[in-house]
Each structure stands twice: as structure tokens, then as C-alpha cells.
N, C-alpha and C positions, 0 to 999 in steps of 0.2 A: 398415567395413561400415555400410550405411544401409538398414535395413528399414523400409518404410512400407507400411501396409495400408489400403486404402480400404474402409470398411464403412458401412452405413446408420446414421444417427444417430438419427433418429426417423421415424415413419411417413410424414410429409409430405415427407421428403427422400430416399425410397428410390432415386430415379432420378437424383439430382443430386450425389452425392458426388464430390469432387475431390481431387487430390493437391496438397499444397503442395510448392514447390520452393525451392531456395536462391536468394537474390537479393540483390544488393548495394545496392539502392535503399532509402533510409531514408524516402522520401516515403510518407505515408498513401495508401491506395487511394482512388480517386475513384469506384469502381464501387459497385453496390448490394449486393455480396456481401461478407461478412466471413468470411475463412478462419480456421479454428481447428483445432488438433490436439487430439485427445481421447485420453487414455491413463490408465493406472492407476499411473504413476510407477514402471514396471518397466524402462524403457529401450526398450519396444516401443510407441511412441506410435501412434495412429491418426488419420487425417485425414478430415474431412468438413465439409460446409457448415455454417456457423452464421450469425450475423448476422441481418439483417432480411429474408432471402429468404422467410421464412414463419414462422408461429407456430401453436401449437395451443391449443385450449380457448378460453375467453372473453376472452383477451387479444389475439386476432387480429382486426384490422379487415377491412373489405371489400377493401382492397388488400393484405392480408397484413402490414400494419404493426402494431407492438405498440401496444395501447391502454394508456396510462399512467394508472393509478388513483390518481394523486397530483396535488394542486394546488400548483404552485410559487409562492412569494412571497419577496421580498427582505426579510430580517430586519435586516441591517446593511450599510452601505456604507462606503467609505473605508478599508478595511484595506490594509496595505502588505505585499504578498507573503506572505499567511498560509500556514501549513504544517500546523498541527494545532489541533484543538478538543477540549476535554474539559469535561464538566459535573461539578459537585459537588453534594452533597445540598441545600445552601441555595438552589439555583436558579441560581447564577452559572455562566457559561461563561467559560473561559479560552482565548484564541487566541494561538498563537505567531506572530510576524511575523519573517521571516527576518533583517531588519536588527538584531534583538536585543531586542525588547520582547515581553512577555506582556501582551496587552490583556484587559480585563474587559468582559463583556457582562452587564448586570443589568437585569431587567425589560424585556428586548428592546431595550435601548439600550447603545451603546458608551460606556463611561466615558472621559472625556478624559485621565485619568492612567493610565499602565500600572501593572500589578502590580509589575513589575521591569524595569529596562533593564540589559542586560549591558555591561560595559566591559572594557578590556584585562585579560587576553590574548584576549578574544573576537575572532573574525575572521569576516567575512561575504563573503569573496571568492567569485566564481562562484556555484556551487550551494550553497556552505556557509553557515554562520550558525546561527541558532536554528531548530532543526528539531522533533524530536519532544517530546511532553509526555504525561505520565500522572499521574493522581491516585491517591493511596494508597487502598486499600479502606477504611481507617479515617481518611479525611481529616477527618471531623467531629471526631474526637478529637485527631489529631496534626497536622493542617494540612500534611501533606507532599505536595509535588509532585515529579515526576522529569522532568528536562529533558536533552535531548541538544543539544550545540552544538559548533561548530568553534572552535578557538583556535590561537594561535601557540605552538609549542614550539620555542624558538630561532628558526631560520629556516624551520622546517617547519610545515605545517598538520597538525593532528591534531584528533580529536574526543574528547569526554568526556561522561560521564553524571553529572549532579549531582542531589543531593537538595536541594530548597528547602523552607523553612519559611514558611508563610503565617500572618500575624498582623495584625489590625487593618487589613486592606485592602492590605497590602504584603508582599512576599516577600524573603527574604534567602537567600544560599547557606548551607546547613547542612553539607554534606559532599560531597566528590567520591567517587563510588562506583567509577568505572572511567575511566581516562584512557589516553592514548597509543593511541587507536584510529586506524589509518591514515586520513589525510584529504588533501584536495587542493582545487583550485579546483572540481573536479567529482567526482562519484561518492563521496559521503559516506554513502550509505544514510540513516539517521537516524530511522526509525520505532521508537518504543518503546511497548510494551504490557505490561500486567500480566495474566498468564494466569490460568486457573481455579485453578492451584496457588499463586497469590499470589507468583509469581516474575516478575522483569522480563526481558522478551525484547527484543532489540535487533537491528535490521538494520544491517549495515555495508557500505560500498562498498569497491572495490579501487583507487581513485584512478588508474585507467588502468594499473595494474600487474597484469595478469591472473594472474601466477604467485602472487600473494598468496592468491588464492582456494583454491589447492590446497596451501597451506602451513599445516599444522595449528598451527604455532607463531606464526602471524600472526593478528591479529584482523580483518584486512581480508577482504572478500568472504565474510562469514559471517552466521549468525544466532547471537547470543550469549544466554546465560541466566544471570542472577545473582540473588542474594537482594536484598531491599529494603534491606538494610544493606551491600550490596556483596560479600557472601560468595559463594563458589563452591558451588553445590549438590552434595552428595555423589553424587547419581545422574546428574550430567552425563556425557555419553558418554566424555570423556577426563578422566582424573584431574587435579584442580587446574587445570582450564582452563574458562573461560567459554564455550568454543565448543560450540554445540548442533548445528549443521549447517554444511556447508561447500560450496564449489563454487558460490557465488553471485556474480553480477556487481554488481548495484546494486539490491538488494531494497528496496522502500519501503512495502510494505503487509503488515499482520498482522491476522488475525481468526480467532476460534475458532467452531466449531459447538458450542453447549452440549449438544446431544443426544448427540453421540458423542465430543466432546473433540478432534476433528480441528482442526489448525492449518493455515490456508491463508495463502499469501503471494503477492505480485506482485513481478515482477522485470523490469528493463529488459534487452532484448537488445542486441546490438551495433549493428545497424541496424534490424532488425525482429525477428521471433521473440520478442517480449515474452511473458513466461510467467505462468501461474497454477500454483502448486505446492501440493502437500500436504506439509507439513514433518514429517519423521520424525526423531527424535533419532538422531544419529550418521551420518546418510546424507550422501552426496556428490551434489550436483546438477549437477556436470559442467563448469562454466565454468572455464577456456576450452577444455577438451578436446572437449566436444560442445556443440551448440546445437540447440534445437528438437527434432525427431524423430531427430536423429542417434543411431545406435545403436553402442555399443561392447561388444557381447556382454553387455549388462545390467549393466555395471560402475557405471553412474550412474543416478540417479533421473530419469526423464523427466517433463516437465511434464504436468499434467492437461490443459492447453490452452495453445496459443500463438497468436500473431497471424499466423503464416505470413509472407507478404511484406508485410503491412501493418505500420504502426507505431501502437501504442497509447500507448507511454510511460506505463505504469500507475504510480500512486502509491498513495494510501491506499485501504483497503477496509473494508467493514462487512458483517458477517453479520447479516441481518435476522431478528429473532426474532418479531416480531409485525406485523400489518398485512397488506395484500394480497400482499406479496412475501415473506412469512415463509418461511424455509428457503433463500432465495437469497443469493448473495454479490453485492454491488454494488461495482464498482471504478471509481475516478476515473482519467481519462485526460488527460494533459497534451497531447502533440502530437495525439492522437486527438480532443481537444476534445469529449468525450462521457463518459457513464457506460456501464459494461457491466453487464448483468444476467446473472449466471452461475447456471444451474440444474444441480444435481447429481443423480446417480442416488440411489436410495433409501438405499443404504449409504454414500453420500458419497465413494466412491472414484473416481468418474468424472464428467466434465462432460458433460451431455446437450445443453446449448444455451448459446450466448453471444449475447446480443442487445444491440446498441448502442441507447442511449436518450438523449434530449436532445442529439442530434447538432447541433453548431454553434450551440447556443443561447446559451452563456455564455462561449465561448472555452476557455482552458486550465483544467482542473479538477484541483486538487491533492489534495483529500481529501473523503471522505464518511464520515459517522458516523451511527449509529443512536441515536435518542433515545427518550423515553417516548411511549406511545400510538402507536407505529408511525411516528413522524415520522423523516425523514432530513434531515441537515444537510450542505450542500454548500459547499465553499470554492473560489472561483475563484482563479486564479493568473496573471492577465494583467499584473501589475506585477513579474514576476520577471526581467525583462530579455530574455525570449524571446517574450513575448506582445505583443499589441496592446491596450493599455488602452482600455476603453470607459467611458462615463459611469458614475460611481459605483464603479468598480473600486478595489480588489477587494471582492467581496461574499460575505456569508454568506446562502445561500438555504435556505429550509426547504421540504421537500416534505411536505405534510400529506395523509394518506390521505383519499380522497373517501368520504363516507358512502354 
């Protein structure tokens, strides 16, 4: 069964709601309209126009294009397929490069020597390598970082989460917290974030084996949740399991709204129908049984929004807490070569608008993170083997709010 309802999304679009349809094309749309599905995660998604066909309030220009109240500038050039960026209290920024190095940015400059370079059994085939990174809430006292990377387990590729110890400008491996996460040349997931509960959340891929996503005993195609010491939280949905939610394909973004505690995630669809989800403990998000607005009598959680027949290839996301876009979710797009600004309903359970910004400005975008004073930090990803490198790639770009 496939129930789809077309409803008005906001006042300026009362007469232009459209239905999304299934399509096998993986090419991004070249039109001026971005199709998105809007739903509450109940299996009953709704479809309406989003994108740049119009905007409301003071962010709408004369031609209906979004006015961007940020000034972009390049902070660092010459990064090699960067994946994640984290800041620590002493002002340093750490950037993971997929080939296996954590780079250090200090006083706005890229240090020539990495914090650490990973060696065997580290593996960087395909989309694998050094991916996610997170800093301990007590980094100032304990110097702990948490890293996610691919490695060889015999003849197979797997992924693991490590705790690193930083001291005197160098890092060493302190402890493996979780290993044998299914991996492959593609679909390794890889985002790790520390939640408001001071627990570690981990997105995993299904290495092109869709059945893993519906197997509760597999760590593939899931969002996992563990303690900062590798322990399994007692209130996880399944006893003695790190699995927090299931039915994911290749989720790569995690961000919380601090006002209500909601966790949002981005996920790659098979060819299109890329998703923005609200993650609820113990819920099943349907892959490979359903996709997009497909309905199975409410058995699975539907996305809050999806890309319809377009391809976003979403990766990192940031929830903006201050500045002109406070309250919005910003998502990096790889194949879409843009950022998405996602506006939620007041209660945070629905998406009201999805707007593409900085389209075709910098090529593939891997990640966006929110910093102090409302600044946003953007990592390009044109040296990942799928992009077309430009002068200076890859770059760290800072978006500074205009006064």
C-alpha cells in the first residue's frame, strides 16, 4: 500500500503542491523546484513543494530566492578528502582526512604535522577510511577524542570506534570501544556524535547488504549508542545491544535540537529519496522494506522529509542554536553540491520548508558544523574520488553572520 496525501505546506505555496513519484534516475534535478516529502514519522508522509520556488519573511528576495545572511570566506585550503571537524576548548580544530590523518587547525592555520596518522590494519578503500570524530565533554581534563575508521579484519573490511588520548600535540590509540561494525568499499556510515546524555551515537552502513538493516543482531544499517567507555547503556532499546534504531541504509548525519532533545539524522536513499529523519529509540526506519513515502500500514517510521526524485546525497548536519538561522537544521549535500536549510514546525515534529543554499558554489559538501558566535563551518569534498577538484581543494569555509 502506498498512501500519499498532497497538502499545503505554507501560505505562499497553497496552489502548487505536487506529488512525488517513484523514479529510478539517480541524477539530481536540473529544474528550479526541490521536491520534498513532509511527515511526522508515522508512515503517513505528505508531499509538497519545497526548495527555492519561494520563501517567506525577510529572507525572500525580489525573485523569490533566499537571501543568505552569512558572509563566506575560506579559512583553510589543501585538505585531503576531509570528513569531520571538531573544536576543543583551547581553540584548536581537528579535521579527519579519509586517507587516515587527523589534521590540526590552530589560529586559523593548518599545522604541517598531523595529530595522528593511522596505520595497518587501517583501510581506506572506496568510501571507507577515517570518518567520524568527536571530542569528549571533558576534553580539557582527559584529552579524549573518539574516532570511527575502517580496517581489515582478515580479508574483510569492518569499522570500529576508538578512543584516542591527546597529549603534547600528538594522539595515541587509548582503547577500542566497539569493533566488527560491518564495512565495505561503500556504505560505512561513519558519523559519531556525543549526545546531551553524554553517550556516543554512531551511524553505520549496510555495505550493500540490505538485509543487515532489518537484522537486530547485526550492527549494520543502524544508529548505535554506547557509553564513552564502550559500555552498553542499560536503557538501550534492546538488552545488551548497542542498537538504538534500525532500518537505516547509510545514515551520515546526526544533530540534536537542545530545546526539545530531538535527534535528527540524514540518510542516503538508493537512487534518490534521500531522507531527513527524527530518530526515536527502538524505532524501525524501514530500509529495505519501504522507501520515501511508501506506507506499510504504519509499521515503519516515515522520514520527516525526503528528496523525491532528486538526489541530495546528504552527509553531515548541524542544528543552528544562534545567529540568523537559529532553530534550523543545515545539511551538507554531496551529489547535490549544496547546503539545505531545513525549517521545522514549532514542536519540531514536522518539516515546514527545505531550501537549497550555496548551490553549485563549492562542489561536493561533506559536512557542516556550528561554532561559536553563530558561525558555520563547511567542509568541501571534491578530492574524494567522485568530485572534480578545484583550486585549493579541499577547503574549510567559514560562514560568518552579517551584522
